[in-house]
C-alpha positions in Angstrom: 1.5 6.4 -3.7 0.6 3.7 -1.3 0.8 3.1 2.4 3.1 0.1 2.3 6.1 2.0 3.4 5.2 3.0 6.9 6.9 1.7 10.0 9.8 0.0 8.1 12.0 -1.9 10.5 9.2 -2.4 13.1 8.6 -6.1 12.2 6.1 -6.3 9.3 4.6 -3.1 8.0 0.9 -3.8 8.4 -0.2 -0.6 6.6 1.8 0.4 3.7 2.5 3.9 2.6 5.4 4.8 0.6 7.2 7.6 2.4 7.9 10.0 -0.3 11.3 11.6 -0.9 10.5 14.9 0.7 8.8 13.4 3.8 11.3 10.6 4.5 13.6 12.5 6.9 10.6 13.7 9.0 9.0 10.2 8.9 12.3 8.6 10.1 12.6 11.0 13.0 9.0 10.2 14.0 9.5 6.5 13.9 12.7 6.7 15.8 11.2 8.9 18.5 8.2 6.5 18.7 5.7 9.4 18.8 2.1 9.3 17.7 1.0 12.2 15.5 -2.3 13.9 16.1 -4.6 15.9 13.9 -7.3 18.1 15.3 -9.1 20.9 13.5 -8.2 24.4 14.7 -10.9 26.0 12.5 -13.9 25.5 14.7 -15.0 24.8 18.3 -15.4 21.2 19.3 -18.8 19.6 18.4 -20.8 17.6 20.9 -19.3 14.3 19.6 -15.7 13.3 18.9 -14.5 10.6 16.5 -11.1 9.0 17.2 -9.5 7.7 14.0 -6.4 5.6 13.7 -4.3 5.7 10.6 -0.7 5.2 9.5 1.9 7.9 10.1 2.2 9.2 6.6 -1.5 9.4 5.6 -1.9 12.3 3.1 1.7 13.1 3.8 3.3 13.1 0.3 1.6 16.0 -1.4 2.2 19.7 -1.6 0.4 20.7 1.7 -0.4 18.0 4.2 -2.2 20.3 6.6 -4.5 21.5 3.9 -5.2 18.0 2.7 -6.0 16.9 6.3 -8.3 19.8 6.8 -10.2 19.1 3.5 -10.6 15.4 4.3 -11.4 15.7 8.0 -12.5 19.3 8.5 -15.2 19.1 5.9 -16.8 16.2 7.8 -16.5 18.0 11.1 -18.3 21.1 9.8 -21.1 19.1 8.0 -21.8 16.8 11.0 -20.8 19.2 13.9 -18.3 16.7 15.2 -14.7 16.9 16.4 -12.2 14.5 14.8 -9.0 13.4 16.3 -6.7 11.6 13.9 -4.0 9.5 15.5 -1.2 8.8 12.9 0.3 5.7 14.5 3.9 4.8 14.1 3.1 1.2 15.3 1.3 -1.2 12.9 -2.4 -0.7 12.8 -3.4 -4.3 13.2 -1.0 -4.8 16.1 -2.4 -1.7 17.8 -6.0 -2.9 17.4 -5.1 -6.3 18.7 -3.4 -4.8 21.8 -6.6 -2.7 22.5 -9.1 -5.4 21.8 -10.4 -5.6 25.3 -10.5 -1.8 25.6 -10.9 -0.2 22.2 -9.7 3.4 21.9 -10.6 4.2 18.3 -13.9 4.5 16.4 -12.5 4.2 12.8 -9.4 2.7 11.3 -8.0 3.8 8.0 -5.3 1.7 6.3 -5.9 -2.0 6.8 -5.0 -3.8 3.5 -6.0 -6.8 1.5 -3.5 -8.9 3.4 -4.2 -8.1 7.0 -8.0 -7.2 6.9 -9.0 -10.9 7.1 -7.0 -11.3 10.3 -8.7 -8.2 11.8 -12.1 -9.6 10.9 -11.3 -13.1 12.2 -10.2 -11.6 15.5 -13.4 -9.6 15.9 -11.8 -6.2 15.7 -14.2 -4.7 13.3 -17.9 -4.1 12.8 -19.7 -5.4 9.8 -20.8 -2.6 7.5 -21.3 -2.3 3.7 -21.9 1.4 2.7 -24.3 2.3 -0.1 -21.4 4.1 -1.7 -19.7 0.8 -2.2 -21.7 0.7 -5.5 -19.1 3.1 -6.9 -16.2 0.7 -6.1 -14.7 -1.4 -8.8 -15.9 -4.9 -8.2 -12.4 -6.3 -8.7 -11.2 -4.4 -5.6 -14.0 -6.0 -3.5 -13.0 -9.4 -4.8 -9.4 -8.7 -3.8 -10.5 -7.9 -0.3 -12.3 -11.3 -0.1 -14.8 -11.8 2.8 -13.2 -8.8 4.6 -15.1 -6.5 2.1 -18.1 -6.8 4.4 -16.1 -5.1 7.1 -13.4 -3.1 5.4 -14.3 -0.7 2.6 -11.6 0.0 -0.1 -10.7 3.6 -0.5 -7.5 3.5 -2.6 -5.4 1.0 -4.5 -2.4 0.7 -6.8 -0.1 -1.9 -8.3 3.4 -2.7 -7.2 5.9 -1.8 -9.9 9.4 -2.5 -11.0 11.1 1.0 -11.2 13.9 1.0 -13.7 16.5 3.4 -15.1 15.3 4.0 -18.7 18.8 4.6 -20.1 20.2 1.4 -18.6 17.4 -0.7 -20.0 17.0 1.2 -23.3 19.5 -1.0 -25.2 18.4 -4.3 -23.6 15.1 -4.8 -25.4 13.6 -5.9 -22.1 10.0 -7.1 -21.9 9.8 -7.3 -18.2 9.0 -10.7 -16.8 10.2 -12.8 -13.9 11.9 -15.2 -16.3 13.6 -12.4 -18.3 15.0 -11.0 -15.1 16.3 -14.2 -13.8 17.7 -15.5 -17.1 19.7 -12.3 -17.9 22.6 -11.9 -15.4 23.1 -8.2 -16.4 19.5 -7.5 -15.4 19.4 -9.9 -12.4 22.3 -8.3 -10.7 20.6 -4.9 -10.9 17.5 -5.9 -9.0 17.0 -4.4 -5.5 14.2 -5.9 -3.3 12.8 -5.6 0.2 13.0 -8.4 2.6 9.5 -10.0 2.9 10.2 -10.9 6.5 10.5 -7.3 7.6 8.8 -5.2 5.0 5.2 -5.2 3.6 6.4 -4.2 0.1 8.7 -7.2 0.2 5.8 -9.4 1.3 3.6 -8.2 -1.5 6.4 -8.8 -4.1 6.7 -12.3 -2.7 3.0 -12.8 -3.1 3.2 -11.4 -6.7 5.8 -13.9 -7.6 4.0 -16.8 -5.9 0.7 -16.0 -7.5 2.4 -15.8 -10.9 4.3 -19.1 -10.7 2.3 -21.3 -8.3 -1.3 -20.2 -9.1 -1.1 -19.0 -12.7 1.6 -21.1 -14.3 1.3 -24.0 -11.8 5.1 -24.2 -11.4 7.5 -24.4 -8.4 7.7 -20.8 -7.2 10.9 -21.3 -5.2 12.9 -22.0 -8.4 12.9 -18.3 -9.4 14.3 -17.3 -6.0 16.9 -20.0 -6.2 18.1 -18.7 -9.6 18.1 -15.1 -8.2 19.8 -15.9 -4.9 23.4 -15.2 -6.2 22.4 -11.7 -7.4 20.3 -10.7 -4.4 23.1 -10.9 -1.8 23.6 -7.3 -0.7 20.5 -6.3 -2.8 17.9 -7.3 -0.2 16.9 -4.5 2.2 15.0 -4.3 5.4 12.5 -1.8 4.1 11.3 0.2 1.1 13.1 3.4 2.1 16.6 1.8 2.1 16.0 -0.1 -1.1 14.7 2.9 -2.9 17.5 5.2 -1.8 20.0 2.9 -3.3 18.1 2.9 -6.6 20.2 4.5 -9.4 23.1 5.3 -7.0 25.7 3.3 -8.9 26.5 0.1 -10.8 24.0 -2.7 -10.2 21.2 -0.4 -8.8 19.0 0.1 -11.9 15.9 -1.9 -11.0 13.9 -1.8 -7.7 10.7 -3.2 -6.4 8.5 -0.1 -5.7 5.1 1.2 -7.0 3.6 1.6 -10.4 2.5 5.2 -9.7 6.1 6.3 -9.0 6.4 8.1 -12.4 3.5 10.4 -11.6 5.3 11.4 -8.4 8.7 11.7 -10.2 7.2 14.2 -12.7 5.4 16.1 -10.0 8.4 16.4 -7.8 11.1 16.7 -10.5 13.0 13.7 -9.3 14.1 10.5 -11.0 12.8 11.7 -14.4 15.1 9.2 -16.0 13.1 6.4 -14.5 9.9 4.5 -15.3 7.9 1.7 -13.7 6.3 -1.4 -15.0 4.6 -4.7 -14.1 5.6 -8.1 -15.5 4.4 -9.7 -18.8 3.7 -13.2 -20.0 2.8 -13.8 -23.7 2.1 -10.1 -24.1 -0.3 -9.8 -21.2 0.5 -7.7 -18.2 0.3 -9.2 -14.7 0.7 -7.3 -11.4 0.0 -7.3 -7.7 -2.7 -4.8 -6.6 -2.4 -3.2 -3.1 -5.8 -2.3 -1.8 -6.4 -0.2 1.4 -9.6 0.1 3.3 -11.5 1.8 6.1 -13.4 0.1 8.8 -15.3 0.6 12.0 -13.6 -0.6 15.2 -15.6 -3.1 17.3 -16.4 -1.4 20.5 -17.1 2.1 19.2 -20.2 3.6 20.7 -20.9 5.9 17.8 -21.9 3.5 15.1 -24.4 5.8 13.3 -21.7 8.5 13.0 -19.1 5.9 12.1 -21.2 4.7 9.2 -21.7 8.2 7.9 -17.9 8.8 8.0 -17.3 5.6 6.0 -19.9 6.7 3.4 -18.2 10.1 3.3 -14.8 8.6 2.7 -15.9 7.4 -0.7 -17.2 10.8 -1.6 -15.5 13.1 -4.2 -14.3 15.4 -1.3 -12.0 12.7 0.0 -11.4 10.6 -3.1 -10.1 13.6 -5.1 -7.4 14.3 -2.4 -5.9 10.8 -2.7 -4.0 10.8 -6.0 -1.7 13.7 -5.4 -1.3 13.1 -1.6 -1.3 9.3 -1.4 -0.1 8.7 -5.0 -2.7 6.0 -5.3 -5.8 5.5 -7.3 -9.1 6.3 -5.6 -11.5 3.4 -5.1 -14.5 5.4 -6.3 -14.6 4.5 -9.9 -16.3 7.7 -10.9 -13.3 9.8 -9.9 -10.8 10.4 -12.7 -7.1 10.5 -11.7 -5.3 13.8 -12.5 -3.3 14.3 -15.7 0.0 13.3 -13.9 -1.3 9.8 -13.8 -1.0 9.7 -17.6 2.7 8.9 -16.9 1.6 5.6 -15.2 1.2 2.4 -17.1 -2.5 1.8 -17.9 -4.0 -0.1 -15.0 -7.0 -1.3 -16.9 -4.7 -3.4 -19.1 -3.2 -5.2 -16.1 -4.5 -8.5 -14.8 -4.4 -8.5 -11.0 -2.7 -11.7 -9.8 -4.6 -11.2 -6.5 -7.5 -12.9 -8.1 -5.5 -16.1 -8.5 -5.2 -16.4 -4.7 -7.6 -14.6 -2.4 -7.0 -13.2 1.1 -8.2 -16.5 2.7 -5.5 -18.4 0.8 -2.9 -15.9 1.8 -3.9 -16.0 5.4 -3.7 -19.8 5.5 -0.3 -20.0 3.7 1.7 -16.9 4.2 3.7 -18.1 7.3 4.7 -21.3 5.4 5.6 -19.3 2.3 7.8 -17.0 4.3 9.5 -20.0 5.9 10.1 -21.5 2.5 11.5 -18.2 1.2 14.0 -18.1 4.1 15.1 -21.7 3.5 15.5 -21.0 -0.2 17.6 -17.9 0.3 19.7 -19.2 3.2 
């Protein structure tokens, strides 16, 4: 799935990854302990060069064998280029770490900046400009969703937010999911579980989904939906994705949660929550959603730019991209890579209109703080 679930409870999650059910207990222990995880290859002696790579704590951590996936993704490059790679799986937000080390950069590559915080990283001079030739294989929509940051941060995976729902509960309600249908039906509204946009990246992206839909597509007051939902969200607003998801389907009033559209693929793979599905919202028969895009960039201050560029190119290759669907539960950015059959359980992404295109990263960067303040006032 996607990275938006890392570091819940550490302020804002700057790099999302949904900590999957099996890995959550381990992830929580890691976060509490405050450790940084390291990957180093044990299959070969060190090469003459070393690449230091920062990424989020659960990268490649939600599949059948994380060690194997890490060795495929990083070990293959090590062997091909005779280089040693150290991957630091940070428990602190990536952007925050890069900011703190700006005057003395410690990493060469960063994996996991998204279409919300990439622009800030670029504005603060944290990254080196680089557009790989392999970017020709990336869906142009993803590049548009990254805005001007696409010249510095190369998308490697993406996926839509989703509304996970209990199929049996909604089976008799003839629900065509939409923001208005949720808020106008009290039996549905009181079942919605959300993440707080002030403390959780998934919550922030859901807020942006709603703002893009009402303010930029329908040209309506976006706060009115939240006002109408306020009575139902008391006790249903959680500090992070993990707590929201673990209350999903646990009792009355927990049949709808903000999560990720690829969840059904994971449910069928893991044998969990098979009574659930996921969807985006509709308006006049057209599907609209919020696309989360994650990218890789070169850290400003790295002294290995030629090798860095080769690694960014490599990250879009089939070797890496084929590992993402069943370990990240996200779609690969390389448009020539077909998702595995499990993704047939996911709503067809090609039929969804990304609301990201209604307000780009620059608009988000300029307005997010004010929108969050308005949200707090509306919900207080």
